[in-house]
N, C-alpha and C positions, 0 to 999 in steps of 0.2 A: 430945421432941415433934417435932423436926425430922426424925428418922429415920422417925417414923410418917407424916409428910407425904410424905416421899420414897417410902415403901413404898406408900402409897395411890396416888400418881401412877403408879408402875410397874404396879400392878394394873389400871389403867384404860387403859393405853397400847395402841395398835394401829398397824399400818403404814398409811400413806396409800394410798388406793385411787383411782386415776384422777386424783390431784392432781398439779400441776406440781411436779417435784422441783427444789428450789433447792440451790445449792452450800453446803457447810458454810462458816461464816464464823468467822474467828479474828483475833486481834490483828494478825497479819502482813498482813492484807488491808486494813487501814485506811490511807488516804492521809495525807499530811503536813498537809492543811488541816483535817482532822476534829478536833474538840475532844477532847483526851486528858486522862486523870487523871495520867499520869506516875508511877504507882506500880509498882515492879518486882515486889514480892512478891504483891500482890493478884491479878493475873491467874492465877498458878499455883494459888493457893488456891481461887479461884472456879471455875477450870476443873475442879479435882478434885471440888468439890462438885456441879457440874453433871453430871459424868460419873457420880458415885455416884447421882444422882437419875434418870439416864437421859435427861436433857434435852440439847438441843443448839441452837445458834444458826445460822440459815441465811439466805441471801439475799445482798444487797449493800448496802454503805453507800457512797454516792457521795462522791467526794473534794471536798466543799464545806465551808465554814466555818460556815454558818448554816442552820438549818431549824427548822420547827415539827414536832415528833415526836408522832405519835398513838399512844397506848397503848390497844389494844382487843383483844378485849372485856375489860372489867374487872368481874368478877362476884363476886370474893372477896378478902379480905385475904391469902389464901394466894398470890395471884398474885405478890406481891413476893418470896416465898421463892425463886422461880425467876427472876424478871425482874432483880432486883438483882445476883445473882451473874453473870448473863449479861453485864451491862454492865461489871462489874469484870473479867471474863475477857477482854473485848475491850479493856480499858483505855480505854473510851469514856465520856466525860463528857456526861451528859444532865442538864441543870438542871431544877429544878422551882420553882414559886412557893410561898412560905410567908408566914405573917403576920409583919409587921415587928416585932411585939412579942416574938417568939421570940428576937430578936437582942439583947435588953437585957442578957443575961448574957454577958460577954466570952468566957469559955471555951466556952460553948455556941454562941455566934456563930461562933467559929473552926471548930467541928465542922460546923455547918450550911454554912459557906462551902466547906469541904473536900468535903462531900457534893455540893454544887451547888445548894443552896437559895438562891433569890433573894428578898430581903425585899420584900414588897408590902403596901401599905395597902389592905385589902379594904373599907374603909368607903365607898368611892365606886367603883361599878362602872366608870364611864367612865374614871376615873383609872387603874384597874388595866390596862385595855386600852392606854391611852396610855403608861403606865409600862413595859409589856412591849414595846411598839413601840420606845420609847426605848432599851431595853437592846440591841436589835438595831442601832439606829442608831449605837451607839458604834463599830461595826465589829469588835468583838472576836469571836473564835470562840464560837458559842453554838448548841447544840442544846437547844431548850426543849421539855420533855415535858409533854403535856396529855392528859387523859382526857375527851373530848368527851361521853361519856355522862353525866358529872357525878354518878354514883351507882353503887353496886354492885348496885342493884336494877333491875328492869325499868323502862324509860322509853320513852315513845312517840317521842321525837325527841332528837337530839343538841343540845347547846348550840353555838351558832354562833360563839362568841368566838374559837375557834382559827382559823377561816377568815378573819375580819376582821383578826386579828392578823397572819396571813401576808400578806394583801393590803397592810395598812398598813406592814409592815416590808419588803415586797418580797422575801420569802424563800419557798422551796418547802415543801411539806408532805410529810413522810416517814411513811407508814403503817407501823406495826409491829403484828404480831399475836402473840397467845399462844394456841397451839393445844394443848389437853390431849389430843386424840386422837393427834396425831403427836408430841407432846412437843417442840414446836419454838417457839423465839422467832424470828419470821420478819420480816426487814426487806424491805419490798416496794418497788414502783416509786414514784419521786417524782411528785407532782402539783404543777404550777405553777399557782396560782390565777389565773384570768382576770378575776376581779371579778364573775363571774356565778355565784353560789353554787348556783343550781338546775341549772346545767350541769355544775358541777365535783363536787358531792357524789356523784352516781352513779359517777364515776370512782374515788372513794375507796371507796364501799360495795362495788363489784364485787370489789375486791381481797380482801375478807374472806369471800367466798363459800366455804362449806365449813369455816370455822374453828369449832372446838368449844371453848366456854369451860368452866370448872370447873362452873358451874351453868347449863346450857342454858336452864332456865326463866326465867332473869333476862336473857337476851339482849335487847338493845334492839330496838325494832320495825324500824328500818331494816335491821339485820343479819338479823332474822328474814325480812323481805321478800326480801332478796337470796338467802337460802338456799332460800326457797320458790319463787323465780322459775324459769321454765322456759326453758332455752337455746333 
């Protein structure tokens, strides 16, 4: 199954035209403050898988210990087939939130902790935001990954929780794109939230101009608008 996914990706790839060329990113480029997995074997295995698939990771990861990381666009479960190996290849630890009930089984809880899943009680939306802010307030290195589209289907707007989390925690936002046209996982420029979401969102949207998802028809409206905008 995996080989078929890799072959399909190869058949749809093409060279970027007129897009900014970003430098290739590897494990050696990560600074000492960035959250690491600390696994010696995984980067070699994951790098080989990415190379076989024809994908690469580009851009720059600033040497900071904390950030809210945006994963966009997310239109298919297949996205993880390329995104997860890219993180392991970099030895980069990006945590995600998961239901606290998943941690009831000790052995499974150990696996989730290793992956980087943070237990959250989703029963109260307000408490989820505050609990996430509190995770940053501990001062421990944390890159928290979020998908603001909130769905793999078309949506008219993004969920704003990621923004208010960054504001409340006092951390920057790191946009990351998955581009099926160039076959790149792209780490882009930091955005430091000012507290004015209407002023800051366009700075994030603009970085995704020209990015092609696996299913273009599912692209969220803000990214459709930025792709259709005239310079």
